[in-house]
N, C-alpha and C positions, 0 to 999 in steps of 0.2 A: 690469377691475381686475387680473386675473392678468397680462394683457399689459403693463400699466403696471408691475407689480411686476417682471416679467422685464426690462423696459427699465432700471429702477432698479438691478437686480442687475448688469446688463451695464455700466452706467455706473460703479457702485461698484467693479467688477472692474478698471477702469483707473485708478481714483482711490484711495479710502481702503483698499480691500482689495488693491490692487496691491502687489507686494513692495517697490517703491521708496519708498512713502509713509512707512511707519514709520521708515525710515532717515533720511529727510529731517527729519522731526519731531524725532527723538532726536538727530540730528546737530547741528541748530541749538542745541538745549538743551545738549548736551555741549560744543560749541564755546564758548558763552558762560559755561558753568560753569567751564571751565578758564581762559578769557581774563580773566574777572573775579575769579578766585581763590575759587571756591566761595562766592558770596554767600548762598546758601540756608542755609549753616551759620554763616558769620561775622556776618551781619546779622540773624539770627533774633531774638535778644534785643532788639536795637535796634528792630526792627519792632514787637514787642509794646509797647514803651514809647511809640512813636508813636501806636498805636491807643488807648492809655490817655490820650493828650492831653498828655504830659509836655513836648512840644516845640511845642505850639500857640502861636501869636502872635495877639494881638487885631488884627482887621482883615485877616487872611489872605483872599485872594480865593477865592470858591467858594460853593456852594449847600448843601453837606452837611458833616457832620463826617467824620473819618476812619473812625469806627466805622460810621456810616450808609453810607458809600461801600463799606466792606468788606462790610457786611451785604447791600447791594444786589447787589454782584458775587457774593457767596456764594449769594444766593438764585437768581442766574442759573445757577450751576454745581451747587449741591446740589439735585438733583431726581431725575428717574427714572433718571438714570445711576448714582446711588448705590444704588438699590433694584433697578430692572429691568435697568439696564446691567450691573451686576456679575453678576446671574443669567444674562444673555445671554452674557457673556464666558466664564464657567465652563462653561455649556452647550456653547459652541462649542469652546473651547480647553482645557477641563479646569482643574485647580488651577493649572497653570503660567501661565495667563493672568493670574492675580492678581499674580504676580511682576512681569510686564511692565507692569502697571498701576502698581505701586510705582515702577519705574524711570522711567516716563513722568511720574509726579508729582514725583519728586525732581529730575529735570532740568527739568521744567516750572516748578518754583519759580523758577528763574533766568530761563527764557523769559518768564514773566509779569512778573518784575521789570523786564526790559528793555522789553517792549512797553508797559507802563504808564508807565514813566519817560519814554520818548520821546514817547508820545502826550500825556502831561500837559504836557510842555515846549512843545508846539505847539498847545495847546487855544485856543479863542477864545470870546468871548462872543457867542452866537447872536442872531439877530434877535428871538427871543422873550424876550430878557433873561436867559436861563439859559446857563450854560457848556456848551460842546459840545466833545467831543474824541474821539479814536479814531485808529487808524492812517491813516484817509483824510486827516487833517489834516497829519501829518508827511509823508505821501506827496506831497501837493500843495505845502505850504509849505516843506518842506526838500528833498525830492527833485525837485521840479518835475515830477512825474509825475501830472498831472491824470487821465490815462486810467486809471492804476493805482488812484488814489483812487476814481474812479467805479466801477471794477470791484469794488473791495472793498465800497463802500457798497451796491451792488446785491446782492452776495453776502450782506451782512449782513441786508438786508431779507428775502431768500429764507430765510436761516438763522433769522430770527426766527420763521418759520412751521415750518421743518423741525426746529428745536431747541426753540424756546420755546413755541410754541402747540400744534402737532399732537400730538407724542408725549406731552406732559404730560397733557393732558386725556384722551387715549386711555387712559393707564394709570390715571388717577383713575377714569374711568367703569368700567373693567374691575374695579378693586379694589372699588368700591362695589357693583357688580353681584354679584361673587363673595361678598362678605361680608354684604351686607344685601338682596340681590335687587332693588336699585333699577334702574329702567329707565335705560339709558345716555343716552337723549335727555333725560330729566328732569334727570339729573345735569349733563349738558352745558349745558342751558338755564339752570339756576340759577347755575352757576359763570360762565357767559358774562356774565350780568347783573352779578354781583359784580366780575368782571374789568373790565367797562366802567366801573363806578363808581369803581374805584381808579385806572385809568390815565388817566382824564380829568383827574384832579387834578395830573398831571405829576410831576416828580421829587420835589417836596417831600412829596406824599402817598405816593408810591411808597417813598421812603426811610423814612418813619415806619412804614408797614405792614411792610416787609421787616425793619427793625431790631427789630420786635416778634416776627415770625414765626420768624426764623432761630434765636434762642436757645431758644425753646420747642420747636421741632421737633427741634433737635439733642439736647436733654436727653431728650425722650420716646423718640427712636429709640435712643439709647445704652443706656437702661435696658432696653428691649425686647430689644436685641441681646445684652447681657450675660446676660440671663435665659436665653437659649438656649445661649450659649457655656459658661457656668458649669455649666448642667445637663448638658451633654455634655463635661465637663472632660476625660474620658479620651481624647477625640478631638482635643484642641487640638494636642498635639505631633505626632501623625500627620498632621494637616491641614497644619501648617507644613512638615513633611517632604515631603509630596506637592507642595507649591508649589515648593520648592527643587529636589527631585529631578527634576522634569519641566521645569525652567526652560530647559534647553539640549538636552533630548532629546525633549520632547513628553510628553503625558499618555497613559498606557496605557489600553487598554479595560478597563472594569470595570462589572459590572452591565449596565444598559441602555445605558451610554455606550460608543460604538464606538471611542473613542480620538481623539487629535489629535496631529499632527506638531508639531515645534518651530516650523516656519514658520507653522502655523495658530495655535498658542498665542501666538506672538510678535505676529503681525499683529492678532489679535483683542484681545489685552491692551493693545497700544498704541492701537488704534482706540477701544476702550471707555474707556481712560484719558483720551484727548482729549475724548471725549464727556462724561466726568464732570467734569474740572477745567477744560477749555477753554483750557489753557495753550498759547499759540501761535496760537490762533484769532483773537485780536484783539478779543474781546467785552468783557472786563473793563476795558480802557482807557476804554471809553465811559462806564462807571459811575464810575470813579475820576476822570474829568475834572471831575466836579461837586464833588469834595472841596475843602474850604477848606485850601489849602496854597500857599505861594509857592516851595516847593522840589520840583521834579519827582521827585527821587530819593527823598524821604521817602514820597511816595505809592506809588512803585514798591516800596519795602520793605514797605509795608502789604500790597500785593498778593501778595507771595511767600508769605504765610501761607495763601492760599486753597487751592493744591493740597495743602498739608499737611493742612489741616482736611478738605477735601473727599474726597481720595483715600486718603492715608496713614492717616487716622483713620476716617472714616465708611465708605469702601468696604472697608477691611480688616475692619471689624466685620461688614459684610454678607457678605463672603467667608467669614469664619470661621463665621458662622451657617449658611451653606449647606453648607460642607464638613464641619463637626463634626456636623451633624445627619444627614448622609449622604443627603439627599433628592435630590441632583443625579444620583445613579446609579440612582434608583428610577423605576419607571413609575407614573403616576397617571392615574386616570380623568379624561378631559377631552373637550371638544368640539374636534374637529380643525379647525385653520385650513387652508383649501385651499392657501394659498401655501406651507405647510409639509409638504404631503402629496404623496406620489407612490407609484404602484403599480408594482412590478417583476415581471417574468415569473419564475415558478418559486417554490419554497419555500425560505426562508432563516430561520435562527434566530440569535440572538445568543449562544447557548450553544456554537455551533460556531466555533472560531477561524478556520477557512478562510472561513466565511460572513462573519464580522466583517471580515476583511481585504478581501474583495471588496466588501462594502457600503460600507466606509469609503472605498475608492478611488472607487467610483461617486459617492458623495455629495460627495467632494472634487474631482471633475472629472478624476480620473486614469484610466488604462487599466484596464478591468474587464470581466469576462464578464457582469456584471449588465446587463440591458436593460430599458427601460421596457415595461410591459405595455400591449397594445392588444387590446381585445376586449370581451366582455360579462361582467357580474357578475350572476348570478341570485340574487335575494334573496327569502327567505320568512320572514315575521314578524321582520324585522330582521337576519337572519343570512344570510351568503353561503353558497350551496350548493356553489359551485365554488371554494372558498377555497384548494385546493391548486394552482390554476393561477397564482396570483399571491401576492405578499407586500406588504402595505401598510406603507409607511414613513412615519412622522410624527415631526416634530421630531428628525430624525436618529437615529431608533430604530425597532426592529421593533415594530409595533403589536400589541397583544394584546386579546382579548375585544372585537373590533370589532362594532359594531351600527350599522345604518342606520335613520334616523328621519326622519319628517316632523313637525316640531313635537314633541309629546309621544307620538305614535303610532309604532309600529314600521312600517317600510316593507316592502312586498312588491311585487316586479316585477323588471324588468331594467334595469340601469344600463350606460351606455356609457362605456368608458375609451379615451382616445386619447393615445398617448405618455405613459402613466402618469397622466394627469389625468382626473378624473371630469367628464363633460359634463352632469351633472344638478345644477344649482345649488340646486334646491329641496330636495334630500335632504341632511340633516346626517349626519355621520359621527362616532360616539363610540367611545371605546375607551381602553385604557391605553397610555401612551407617556411618554417624557420630556417635561418641560415646561420653559419658560424664562422669562426676564424677570421681571415682577412675580409671575406665578403661582408660579414656583419659590421666590422669596423668601417669599411668603405662606405656602406649605406649611412651609418651614423654620422660620419664626417660631412655628409651632404645636408644635414639638418641644422646648419648654423648660418653665420653671416655670409659665408662664401657660397652657399647653395650647392649646386652640382659641382662647382669647381673645388669643393672640399675633397672630392675623391682624388684630385690631382695631388693633394698633399699626402694622402695615404699612399698613393702610387709611388711618389718620390721618396716618401719615408721608408716604404718597404724596399725600394731599390737601394737606398743608401744603407739602411739598417742591415738588411739581409746580406748584401754584398760584402759589407765590412765584416760581418760575422763569418762568412765563408772564408775570408782572407785570414782572420785570426785563427780559425780552427784548422786551417791547413798547416799553420805553424805548430799548433799543438800536436797534430798528427805526425809531422816530420821529425819533431823532437823525440817522439815516442818510437818512431822507426829507427832513429839513430841509436836509441837505447837498446832496442831489440836486435838490430842487424848491422848497425854501423852506418857511416856516411853514404856508402854506395846505395843504400836502400831508399834514400831521399828522393832522387829523381824519378824512379819508377812509381813511387807513392804519389808524387805530385801529378804525374801523368794520369794515373787512375783516378785521382781526386777530381781533376778537371773533366775527364770523360764522364764520371758519375754525375758531376754538376750539370752537364748538358742533358744527360738522360733523365734526371729528375724533373726537368722543366716540363716534360710532357707526361709524367706519371700521375696516378690518382692521388689527390690530396690526402684523403683519409689514410691510405696505406702509409704515406710518408710520415704523417704525424704519429701513427702507431709504431712505426719502426723507431722513430726518435725516442718515444716514451720508453721502449725497452732498452735501447742503447744507453740512455742516461743512467738507469738504475744499475746496470752491470759495471758502470764506471764508478758510481757513487759509493757503493757498499764497501769496497776495499779501502777507499780513502777514509771513510768515517771510522772504520776499524783502526786504521793506522794512527790517526790523530788522537783517538781516544786512549790508546795505549801510551802515548807520549804526553799525556795531560800534565804530569808533574814537571817534566822537562820544559814544557811550554810556560808554565807559571814561573819557573826559575829563570828562564830566558827573559821574560818581561821584567822581573825584579832587577835583573842585572842591567837591563837597558836604562832603567830609571835611576840607577846608582850614579850614572854619568851626569854631572852637573850641567853639561852643555845641552842636555836634552830637556831641561826644564825651563 
């Protein structure tokens, strides 16, 4: 699994984490924002009225209401990215990463408006009697690029696992284990059964379930977040200042956090912003294709609300909870993930500025005197006897109070380390280090009015957010399977989807996140290309919409 994780990291290095990708994503959003005259601002109020049904007409073609389509699309975006993804972004890029998540969301509102409008314009009624849409349809029917449509559909199926199924249940199982001590396999098994019961019912059942879950989970999460932010009210302004101060310079080292350059904060913020709101990814158009509407532009306007709700509202609340509580710079006792752990030769501390600079360069792939440790670690009753020969790094921080265990018992013996990696998979490593993703958010929610009970809100939030995301993405995947292979392919796909959902409950968190990072990019690039080619048609379609007096 470590080898597979290294392969994913290498692949992500030339895709989502590469310097060019954020510029492409933001560049397309910026172009359309200017080209269409800032629709995310001008059309915001009109979009709210559409969701309220003020422009509905009897007999409009489609399978769901505007609100149900919005809820389904939101359930696909409001998930672990809002809880774990923000925690990961701040862990990697510091407070500045939140600023770039905002920028991604603001420009993403226009990107989503464009992709949904164009996809809705070329939707079809599928062989199963339901409407089907998405970028693959305008790629084939308008651009005459069947090959690109097939590539996108294949990427969507892969991404339904990398975004929708695997990381969602992984975070649910972790949260349920940390809060209630529940076995991860048990959690995965129960949820896999429930998932199967929902998705077999198709879009009608999916829309009903998600339109119920989304409002409930949003209210619950907002209450919990405000309980922490208000409790730490004196840190609200400093938190905002930290976000803006480091936006163009990077976040400075503080506490156990070793710092982040501008490039790192920018890349991680944009990357996590995309994971959170999926603007530009091409997923939301598949959900909105089912909406009852005869005007593609009206459904596009509904979709521009999604990045606002998802990232500018919910992700900001999560970010302020983490920053105002101060937990992101603190080290916490945890079981070390092997993919996040490396031993380096010599002794380093994060209280020494020179050591901090060297370690940061090492972890960021720059030139550094720091070298991976190779040799033996002699352990007696759980403690390393030759600890001065090496420094253990976990979660991009210097580990403290390190203990080696086998189950509940302290380990005694000799461990082998090769190029910084421990070669004894049966020995667990515990200690204090920075934490990230859901674990970080979970700790932060305990620093408010609800105290330790705050973790229950995160657990329930993860359960509802992530489960609804898995439901929505199963629909994206089965529409793509219909496009590729016809209706007969849907049931085998759903079966594999549910099995993978269970499997991911017990798999390594870091590997799952890295898999999702790769899957997102291979879906996003064909979509961005397609909507860019149709820029003029998009503008003409919007102008035609406003010529109708009933829309004003």
